[in-house]
LOZALUM-364807 format. One line per field, with one value per residue: residue number from 1; residue in one letter; z negated, x negated, y of N, C-alpha, C in turn. Coordinates in steps of 0.1 Angstrom, whole numbers, plus 5000, padded with zeros to 4 digits. Example, Ala and Ser with C-alpha at 12.3 -4.5 7.8 and 13.67 -1.06 7.14 Angstrom:
<nodes>
num: (1  2)
residu: (A  S)
n_pz: (4922  4929)
n_px: (4868  4872)
n_py: (4943  4978)
ca_pz: (4922  4929)
ca_px: (4877  4863)
ca_py: (4955  4989)
c_pz: (4922  4921)
c_px: (4868  4871)
c_py: (4967  5000)
</nodes>
This chain:
<nodes>
num: (1  2  3  4  5  6  7  8  9  10  11  12  13  14  15  16  17  18  19  20  21  22  23  24  25  26  27  28  29  30  31  32  33  34  35  36  37  38  39  40  41  42  43  44  45  46  47  48  49  50  51  52  53  54  55  56  57  58  59  60  61  62  63  64  65  66  67  68  69  70  71  72  73  74  75  76  77  78  79  80  81  82  83  84  85  86  87  88  89  90  91  92  93  94  95  96  97  98  99  100  101  102  103  104  105  106  107  108  109  110  111  112  113  114  115  116  117  118  119  120  121  122  123  124  125  126  127  128  129  130  131  132  133  134  135  136  137  138  139  140  141  142  143  144  145  146  147  148  149  150  151  152  153  154  155  156  157  158  159  160  161  162  163  164  165  166  167  168  169  170  171  172  173  174  175  176  177  178  179  180  181  182  183  184  185  186  187  188  189  190  191  192  193  194  195  196  197  198  199  200  201  202  203  204  205  206  207  208  209  210  211  212  213  214  215  216  217  218  219  220  221  222  223  224  225  226  227  228  229  230  231  232  233  234  235  236  237  238  239  240  241  242  243  244  245  246  247  248  249  250  251  252  253  254  255  256  257  258  259  260  261  262  263  264  265  266  267  268  269  270  271  272  273  274  275  276  277  278  279  280  281  282  283  284  285  286  287  288  289  290  291  292  293  294  295  296  297  298  299  300  301  302  303  304  305  306  307  308  309  310  311  312  313  314  315)
residu: (M  L  W  M  I  S  L  T  C  I  R  I  M  M  Q  G  Q  Y  S  G  I  R  T  K  E  S  C  E  H  N  S  R  G  V  E  I  F  S  K  C  W  F  P  E  N  R  R  M  R  A  I  V  C  L  C  H  G  Y  G  D  T  C  T  F  F  L  D  G  V  A  R  K  I  A  S  A  G  Y  G  V  F  A  L  D  Y  P  G  F  G  L  S  E  G  L  H  G  Y  I  P  S  F  D  T  L  V  D  D  V  A  E  H  F  S  K  V  K  G  N  P  E  Y  R  G  L  P  S  F  L  F  G  Q  S  M  G  G  A  V  A  L  K  V  H  F  K  Q  P  N  E  W  N  G  A  I  L  V  A  P  M  C  K  I  A  D  D  V  V  P  P  W  P  I  Q  Q  L  L  I  F  M  A  K  L  L  P  K  E  K  L  V  P  Q  K  D  L  A  E  L  A  F  K  E  K  K  K  Q  E  Q  C  S  F  N  V  I  A  Y  K  D  K  P  R  L  R  T  A  L  E  M  L  R  T  T  Q  E  I  E  R  R  L  E  E  V  S  L  P  L  I  I  L  H  G  E  A  D  M  V  T  D  P  A  V  S  K  A  L  Y  E  K  A  K  S  Q  D  K  K  L  C  L  Y  K  G  A  Y  H  A  I  L  E  G  E  P  D  Q  T  I  F  Q  V  L  D  D  I  I  S  W  L  D  Q  H  S  T  K  E  G  I  S  L)
n_pz: (8326  8316  8292  8278  8275  8259  8236  8227  8220  8198  8182  8176  8161  8139  8127  8118  8099  8080  8068  8065  8072  8089  8120  8139  8170  8190  8216  8219  8226  8215  8199  8217  8241  8246  8251  8226  8213  8187  8155  8130  8101  8078  8045  8042  8025  7999  7977  7988  7979  7985  8012  8037  8058  8086  8103  8131  8145  8167  8188  8188  8184  8173  8176  8176  8160  8137  8134  8119  8097  8088  8085  8062  8042  8042  8034  8007  7999  8009  8031  8063  8086  8117  8147  8180  8191  8213  8245  8239  8232  8237  8240  8258  8279  8291  8291  8264  8259  8242  8241  8220  8187  8165  8177  8180  8154  8145  8160  8147  8119  8125  8133  8111  8092  8100  8097  8067  8062  8066  8054  8042  8029  8014  7984  7978  7971  7992  8014  8029  8052  8067  8092  8101  8128  8124  8096  8096  8108  8089  8067  8077  8082  8054  8046  8060  8050  8019  7996  7999  7999  7982  7979  7994  8016  8027  8050  8058  8066  8091  8084  8089  8118  8124  8124  8144  8163  8172  8200  8206  8196  8218  8239  8230  8232  8260  8268  8253  8269  8294  8289  8290  8317  8328  8312  8310  8321  8319  8305  8283  8267  8251  8224  8221  8205  8195  8190  8171  8151  8145  8124  8127  8154  8170  8164  8172  8200  8202  8207  8234  8240  8234  8256  8259  8244  8243  8256  8271  8280  8260  8268  8278  8264  8244  8228  8220  8205  8184  8172  8162  8145  8126  8115  8104  8085  8068  8058  8043  8021  7993  7991  7992  7975  7966  7951  7959  7974  7986  8011  8022  8042  8032  8051  8073  8105  8122  8112  8086  8056  8036  8034  8026  8000  7992  7997  7977  7954  7957  7960  7947  7935  7907  7904  7918  7937  7946  7968  7978  8001  8000  8026  8045  8077  8099  8106  8084  8081  8100  8114  8097  8076  8068  8039  8031  8043  8033  8006  8008  8016  7994  7975  7986  7982  7957  7946  7958  7945  7918  7921  7929  7927  7905  7910  7941  7973  7988  8019)
n_px: (2215  2203  2191  2215  2225  2204  2206  2232  2228  2210  2226  2246  2232  2224  2248  2257  2243  2244  2274  2305  2299  2302  2296  2288  2281  2268  2265  2253  2249  2224  2212  2194  2203  2197  2205  2213  2209  2226  2230  2249  2254  2278  2288  2315  2347  2337  2321  2300  2268  2247  2231  2210  2185  2171  2139  2124  2097  2069  2068  2093  2129  2162  2179  2172  2150  2152  2178  2185  2172  2186  2213  2208  2201  2226  2244  2239  2252  2247  2250  2236  2217  2206  2185  2175  2146  2141  2132  2129  2141  2175  2179  2178  2154  2118  2103  2087  2074  2060  2062  2059  2053  2063  2087  2101  2105  2121  2143  2151  2155  2176  2197  2200  2207  2232  2245  2244  2258  2284  2316  2326  2304  2293  2276  2266  2235  2205  2182  2151  2137  2109  2092  2060  2050  2075  2072  2054  2071  2092  2077  2070  2096  2102  2082  2093  2119  2117  2133  2155  2160  2165  2145  2120  2113  2086  2073  2044  2033  2024  2000  1974  1959  1944  1908  1898  1916  1919  1905  1869  1851  1838  1855  1879  1878  1875  1900  1917  1911  1920  1947  1958  1960  1972  1995  2016  2007  1997  1971  1957  1935  1943  1944  1963  1990  2011  2000  1981  1998  2017  2019  2031  2033  2055  2074  2063  2065  2093  2095  2095  2122  2132  2140  2143  2124  2093  2065  2041  2009  1999  2011  1992  1998  2014  1996  1980  1995  2002  1978  1970  1991  1987  1964  1970  1989  1972  1958  1976  1985  1988  2010  2032  2062  2086  2104  2090  2085  2058  2051  2029  2009  1981  1962  1966  1961  1966  1979  1962  1959  1944  1949  1974  1972  1958  1977  1995  1978  1974  1998  2019  2043  2061  2075  2065  2056  2036  2034  2016  2009  1993  1972  1989  2001  2007  2035  2054  2080  2090  2072  2060  2059  2090  2093  2078  2089  2116  2107  2097  2120  2137  2121  2124  2153  2157  2143  2160  2183  2176  2172  2197  2228  2255  2280  2302  2317  2345  2350)
n_py: (3854  3832  3840  3845  3819  3809  3824  3817  3790  3792  3806  3789  3769  3784  3792  3769  3762  3786  3793  3812  3837  3868  3884  3911  3928  3954  3981  4012  4048  4067  4098  4108  4099  4072  4040  4017  3985  3968  3949  3933  3916  3901  3891  3869  3872  3878  3900  3926  3933  3950  3968  3959  3969  3960  3957  3947  3929  3933  3912  3903  3901  3913  3893  3864  3846  3864  3863  3841  3845  3868  3859  3840  3859  3874  3854  3854  3874  3901  3928  3930  3948  3956  3966  3966  3980  4009  3998  3972  3939  3940  3965  3996  4009  4008  3978  3967  3991  4018  4048  4068  4062  4077  4087  4064  4056  4077  4072  4047  4055  4073  4055  4038  4058  4064  4039  4037  4060  4053  4053  4029  4017  4035  4043  4019  4002  4006  3989  3988  3966  3952  3936  3925  3946  3958  3963  3985  4004  4005  4015  4039  4052  4054  4074  4094  4096  4099  4096  4083  4055  4025  4006  3985  3956  3941  3921  3905  3931  3955  3971  3973  3962  3930  3927  3908  3907  3933  3951  3955  3984  4000  3993  3999  4030  4032  4022  4042  4063  4056  4052  4078  4081  4058  4049  4030  4007  3971  3966  3958  3938  3907  3883  3851  3859  3845  3820  3826  3833  3814  3785  3761  3743  3733  3751  3773  3769  3772  3799  3804  3802  3826  3847  3873  3886  3904  3893  3897  3911  3938  3972  4001  4026  4018  4000  4019  4037  4018  4012  4038  4042  4023  4032  4057  4047  4033  4053  4066  4050  4057  4073  4058  4053  4040  4012  3981  3950  3929  3906  3881  3860  3845  3835  3849  3861  3881  3905  3924  3907  3918  3946  3947  3939  3961  3981  3974  3978  4006  4020  4043  4035  4024  4001  3973  3944  3918  3892  3864  3839  3808  3797  3802  3815  3844  3844  3841  3836  3824  3806  3786  3756  3742  3743  3763  3786  3787  3792  3818  3832  3826  3841  3867  3871  3867  3890  3909  3905  3912  3940  3950  3963  3950  3954  3956  3957  3944  3926)
ca_pz: (8321  8308  8278  8272  8270  8249  8223  8222  8213  8186  8173  8171  8151  8127  8121  8112  8085  8069  8070  8058  8077  8100  8126  8150  8180  8197  8223  8218  8229  8204  8201  8228  8252  8249  8248  8215  8209  8173  8152  8116  8095  8066  8038  8042  8013  7985  7974  7993  7968  7989  8025  8041  8071  8091  8114  8137  8149  8180  8197  8183  8186  8162  8181  8177  8147  8127  8131  8109  8083  8084  8080  8050  8033  8041  8028  7993  7995  8013  8046  8069  8098  8126  8160  8190  8193  8227  8251  8232  8233  8246  8241  8270  8280  8297  8282  8256  8259  8229  8244  8207  8175  8157  8182  8177  8139  8145  8165  8136  8110  8129  8133  8098  8086  8105  8087  8053  8061  8068  8040  8036  8023  8005  7970  7977  7971  8005  8012  8042  8053  8079  8093  8110  8132  8116  8083  8098  8111  8076  8059  8084  8077  8041  8047  8065  8040  8007  7984  8005  7998  7969  7978  8006  8016  8037  8053  8068  8074  8101  8078  8098  8127  8119  8133  8154  8174  8178  8209  8202  8198  8233  8248  8225  8239  8273  8267  8250  8280  8305  8284  8295  8331  8332  8300  8310  8326  8310  8307  8270  8263  8237  8222  8221  8193  8189  8187  8158  8142  8141  8121  8132  8168  8175  8161  8183  8214  8202  8211  8248  8243  8233  8269  8260  8237  8250  8255  8281  8275  8256  8276  8272  8254  8231  8221  8213  8192  8173  8165  8156  8135  8114  8109  8096  8073  8058  8050  8034  8012  7980  7993  7991  7961  7963  7946  7970  7975  7998  8011  8032  8043  8030  8063  8085  8116  8131  8103  8076  8042  8025  8034  8019  7987  7990  7995  7963  7944  7958  7962  7934  7929  7895  7906  7929  7936  7958  7969  7987  8003  8004  8037  8054  8088  8100  8107  8073  8081  8114  8119  8087  8073  8061  8024  8028  8048  8021  7994  8012  8016  7980  7968  7989  7979  7941  7943  7959  7934  7907  7924  7935  7918  7903  7917  7954  7981  7996  8032)
ca_px: (2223  2195  2191  2227  2226  2196  2211  2243  2223  2206  2236  2253  2225  2222  2261  2259  2234  2249  2288  2310  2291  2309  2287  2293  2271  2273  2257  2257  2238  2219  2213  2186  2208  2192  2215  2205  2217  2224  2238  2250  2259  2283  2295  2329  2353  2330  2317  2287  2260  2239  2229  2196  2183  2160  2132  2118  2083  2065  2071  2105  2141  2172  2188  2166  2145  2157  2192  2186  2168  2199  2222  2204  2203  2239  2250  2235  2261  2243  2252  2223  2218  2193  2187  2165  2140  2141  2122  2126  2153  2186  2181  2174  2139  2108  2100  2075  2067  2063  2054  2056  2058  2071  2101  2108  2108  2133  2156  2155  2160  2191  2206  2203  2214  2246  2250  2245  2268  2297  2324  2327  2292  2287  2274  2258  2218  2202  2168  2145  2131  2103  2084  2049  2052  2085  2067  2050  2083  2100  2070  2072  2108  2101  2076  2104  2129  2111  2141  2168  2161  2163  2134  2116  2107  2076  2067  2032  2034  2014  1993  1963  1957  1932  1897  1897  1927  1916  1893  1857  1851  1836  1867  1891  1875  1878  1915  1922  1910  1929  1961  1962  1962  1980  2001  2025  2001  1995  1958  1950  1932  1948  1946  1976  1996  2018  1989  1976  2009  2026  2012  2039  2034  2069  2082  2057  2072  2107  2094  2098  2137  2137  2134  2143  2112  2081  2053  2031  1998  2005  2008  1981  2001  2019  1986  1972  2003  2002  1965  1970  1999  1980  1952  1978  1994  1962  1953  1988  1991  1991  2022  2044  2067  2097  2101  2087  2079  2050  2049  2019  2002  1966  1954  1971  1950  1973  1977  1951  1965  1936  1954  1987  1965  1953  1990  2000  1971  1973  2011  2024  2054  2061  2080  2060  2054  2028  2034  2008  2011  1981  1970  2001  1997  2013  2050  2058  2096  2094  2061  2054  2067  2102  2093  2071  2099  2126  2100  2097  2135  2141  2115  2132  2165  2155  2139  2171  2193  2171  2174  2210  2241  2264  2293  2301  2328  2349  2352)
ca_py: (3844  3823  3846  3844  3805  3807  3830  3811  3778  3796  3812  3776  3762  3791  3793  3757  3762  3794  3795  3823  3850  3876  3891  3922  3933  3966  3989  4026  4056  4074  4112  4111  4094  4059  4029  4009  3973  3966  3937  3933  3903  3904  3879  3868  3867  3880  3913  3930  3937  3961  3967  3956  3974  3952  3963  3936  3927  3936  3902  3898  3909  3910  3882  3853  3842  3872  3860  3830  3853  3877  3850  3836  3871  3877  3843  3857  3885  3913  3932  3930  3956  3955  3971  3965  3993  4012  3991  3960  3932  3944  3980  4003  4013  3999  3965  3966  4003  4026  4061  4075  4055  4086  4088  4052  4057  4087  4064  4037  4063  4078  4045  4035  4069  4063  4028  4042  4071  4047  4053  4015  4012  4046  4040  4008  4002  4004  3986  3986  3953  3953  3924  3928  3958  3963  3968  3998  4012  4006  4025  4054  4056  4058  4087  4104  4098  4093  4096  4079  4042  4019  3998  3981  3943  3942  3909  3906  3944  3960  3983  3973  3950  3922  3929  3898  3910  3947  3952  3963  3999  4006  3990  4011  4041  4030  4021  4055  4074  4049  4054  4090  4080  4048  4046  4019  3994  3962  3962  3956  3925  3903  3868  3846  3862  3832  3810  3831  3836  3803  3774  3749  3744  3731  3763  3783  3766  3777  3813  3805  3804  3840  3853  3889  3892  3909  3884  3901  3919  3953  3984  4009  4035  4009  3995  4029  4040  4009  4014  4051  4041  4015  4040  4066  4040  4030  4066  4071  4040  4062  4080  4048  4055  4033  3999  3973  3935  3927  3891  3880  3848  3846  3831  3858  3864  3892  3916  3920  3907  3927  3959  3945  3940  3975  3988  3970  3986  4021  4025  4049  4029  4018  3989  3967  3930  3912  3876  3858  3823  3802  3790  3807  3823  3855  3842  3832  3834  3816  3797  3779  3746  3748  3746  3777  3796  3787  3798  3832  3837  3827  3852  3879  3872  3868  3902  3917  3903  3919  3953  3954  3965  3940  3957  3957  3960  3932  3927)
c_pz: (8313  8293  8271  8267  8259  8236  8218  8215  8200  8177  8167  8160  8139  8119  8114  8098  8075  8073  8062  8061  8089  8106  8138  8158  8187  8205  8223  8221  8218  8208  8212  8240  8255  8243  8237  8213  8193  8169  8137  8112  8080  8059  8039  8028  8000  7988  7981  7983  7972  8004  8027  8055  8076  8104  8120  8141  8163  8192  8194  8187  8173  8165  8180  8163  8136  8124  8119  8095  8077  8079  8066  8038  8032  8033  8012  7989  7999  8029  8051  8083  8105  8140  8168  8193  8209  8234  8246  8231  8243  8246  8254  8269  8287  8287  8276  8256  8248  8235  8231  8196  8166  8163  8180  8162  8137  8148  8155  8125  8112  8128  8119  8089  8087  8097  8073  8051  8063  8053  8033  8028  8014  7990  7968  7979  7987  8006  8028  8041  8067  8080  8104  8114  8126  8102  8083  8100  8097  8066  8065  8081  8063  8039  8051  8057  8025  7995  7987  8005  7985  7968  7992  8005  8029  8038  8063  8074  8081  8095  8084  8105  8125  8130  8145  8166  8180  8187  8202  8203  8212  8242  8243  8231  8253  8276  8263  8263  8291  8302  8288  8310  8335  8318  8300  8316  8314  8311  8294  8269  8250  8237  8222  8207  8186  8183  8173  8147  8135  8136  8127  8147  8176  8174  8170  8196  8214  8209  8226  8251  8239  8245  8270  8252  8245  8247  8264  8273  8272  8266  8269  8260  8243  8222  8212  8201  8182  8165  8156  8143  8121  8107  8100  8085  8062  8052  8040  8024  7998  7981  7990  7977  7957  7959  7959  7966  7987  7999  8023  8030  8041  8041  8076  8093  8125  8124  8091  8062  8031  8025  8025  8003  7982  7988  7981  7953  7946  7957  7948  7929  7916  7894  7918  7927  7948  7957  7979  7988  8008  8016  8049  8065  8088  8099  8096  8072  8093  8116  8110  8085  8066  8047  8023  8033  8038  8009  7996  8010  8002  7971  7972  7983  7963  7939  7946  7949  7920  7909  7929  7924  7916  7909  7932  7961  7987  8010  8037)
c_px: (2215  2194  2203  2230  2217  2200  2223  2238  2217  2216  2245  2246  2225  2237  2263  2253  2240  2264  2293  2303  2298  2298  2294  2279  2276  2263  2263  2247  2235  2218  2202  2192  2204  2202  2208  2215  2214  2233  2238  2256  2265  2289  2308  2336  2346  2325  2302  2280  2252  2236  2213  2193  2170  2152  2123  2104  2082  2069  2084  2117  2149  2181  2183  2161  2151  2171  2194  2182  2181  2210  2220  2205  2218  2246  2248  2243  2256  2248  2237  2225  2205  2197  2174  2159  2141  2128  2119  2140  2163  2187  2175  2160  2129  2104  2088  2067  2071  2054  2051  2063  2066  2087  2108  2113  2120  2145  2159  2161  2175  2201  2210  2210  2230  2252  2252  2255  2282  2304  2324  2315  2286  2287  2267  2244  2216  2186  2162  2138  2124  2092  2073  2049  2064  2081  2062  2062  2090  2091  2069  2086  2108  2093  2085  2114  2126  2121  2154  2169  2158  2152  2130  2110  2097  2069  2056  2032  2022  2008  1978  1962  1943  1921  1894  1906  1924  1904  1880  1858  1849  1849  1878  1889  1878  1895  1922  1923  1920  1944  1966  1966  1973  1988  2010  2020  1998  1981  1950  1946  1935  1949  1960  1982  2003  2011  1983  1985  2016  2017  2018  2038  2047  2076  2076  2064  2086  2108  2098  2114  2141  2132  2136  2132  2102  2070  2041  2020  2005  2002  1999  1986  2006  2008  1980  1982  2004  1990  1965  1980  1993  1970  1959  1982  1984  1956  1964  1993  1996  2004  2033  2048  2079  2094  2098  2082  2071  2048  2040  2011  1988  1959  1958  1960  1954  1972  1970  1959  1957  1942  1968  1983  1964  1967  1994  1993  1972  1987  2013  2036  2053  2064  2076  2056  2046  2030  2026  2008  1999  1982  1981  1996  2006  2029  2054  2073  2099  2084  2055  2063  2077  2102  2087  2082  2110  2120  2101  2110  2139  2134  2121  2145  2167  2152  2152  2181  2189  2172  2187  2220  2250  2278  2291  2316  2332  2352  2360)
c_py: (3833  3828  3844  3829  3804  3811  3822  3797  3781  3800  3800  3770  3770  3792  3780  3755  3772  3797  3806  3837  3855  3884  3902  3927  3945  3974  4002  4035  4064  4090  4115  4104  4079  4049  4018  3998  3970  3954  3938  3919  3907  3890  3881  3865  3868  3895  3915  3937  3950  3958  3967  3959  3968  3958  3951  3939  3932  3926  3895  3907  3908  3900  3868  3846  3849  3869  3850  3837  3862  3869  3845  3847  3874  3867  3846  3869  3899  3915  3936  3938  3956  3963  3966  3979  3997  4006  3977  3953  3936  3958  3986  4009  4003  3990  3966  3980  4012  4039  4069  4067  4065  4086  4075  4051  4068  4079  4054  4045  4069  4067  4039  4045  4068  4051  4033  4054  4065  4047  4041  4011  4022  4041  4027  4009  3999  4000  3985  3973  3953  3941  3929  3943  3966  3968  3982  4008  4015  4017  4039  4060  4061  4072  4097  4106  4092  4090  4090  4063  4036  4009  3993  3966  3943  3928  3911  3919  3948  3973  3984  3960  3943  3925  3921  3900  3924  3947  3958  3977  4005  4004  3999  4024  4043  4031  4035  4064  4068  4053  4066  4091  4070  4042  4033  4006  3985  3957  3960  3941  3919  3888  3864  3848  3851  3823  3812  3831  3825  3790  3761  3752  3741  3743  3774  3780  3771  3793  3815  3807  3819  3849  3869  3895  3895  3900  3887  3909  3934  3963  3993  4019  4030  4006  4008  4035  4031  4010  4027  4050  4033  4023  4052  4059  4036  4042  4070  4061  4046  4069  4070  4049  4047  4020  3990  3958  3935  3912  3888  3866  3851  3843  3838  3863  3875  3905  3913  3920  3916  3940  3958  3945  3955  3984  3985  3978  4001  4027  4032  4045  4022  4004  3983  3953  3926  3897  3871  3843  3818  3795  3794  3817  3836  3854  3835  3831  3825  3804  3786  3766  3750  3751  3759  3788  3798  3795  3814  3839  3837  3837  3866  3880  3874  3884  3913  3918  3911  3934  3959  3956  3953  3942  3958  3959  3947  3936  3918)
</nodes>
């Protein structure tokens, strides 16, 4: 009941800021039989220019901070679609548990393929949007479907976890061994990520209202899967080929902005853009001063406008 009250309060605040937006929530079983919670946002009484498929971060869901982000993008004429990964938010599964990052990516790709296959949206450009761990998800979806997307928006993408956050090498080896025996246990030492990610402490405190977000220590298998995934992505930067915009805080202490720079340099995409925000932390869409947040959102929407068709569909 508490989470419903919290989400209702957030919803009221967001609706007041961005009017003319219609939303839809649903719970459906995917091909693996896992119940997935999803949400979408539509502009009302105007043409939809493109669809944006949103991948949330590790400590987030598609119903809290990202609700405001989605409403802002929808208010600019875009359909925004998101889901909670299995084990996250309101989707089925052990909370915060990722037994296989590849399976998670398969679930995301399957869900967004259904969205794109909807006859109502056929012919519209489609874009991946990944924030933090969601950036890794978006890149892995791109690797899986290299020719099926018109571009990607990567916000502080988890291409490499910052060295200060990753446990020392001897502890990593111990955790890898223990993950085989106790994969679901919450035994990974971790600094307070919200403390590292949010510059504005009042906005950090708002995280406590998102009672369905995972805030505990990482489970052993989850931590191992995320580490392996970042190592894989760092090896495959040259394979990124779609148009992309990368947005990263220069003072990010959670995901390494140097790897975002490397992604920009190594990606074979002919159409690519890197936006770095001086002094900004990891949560550039939630935890910065309003001026920075609005600048990031304006940069995203400007890029979408440049890469979307002028024609659309009325809803």
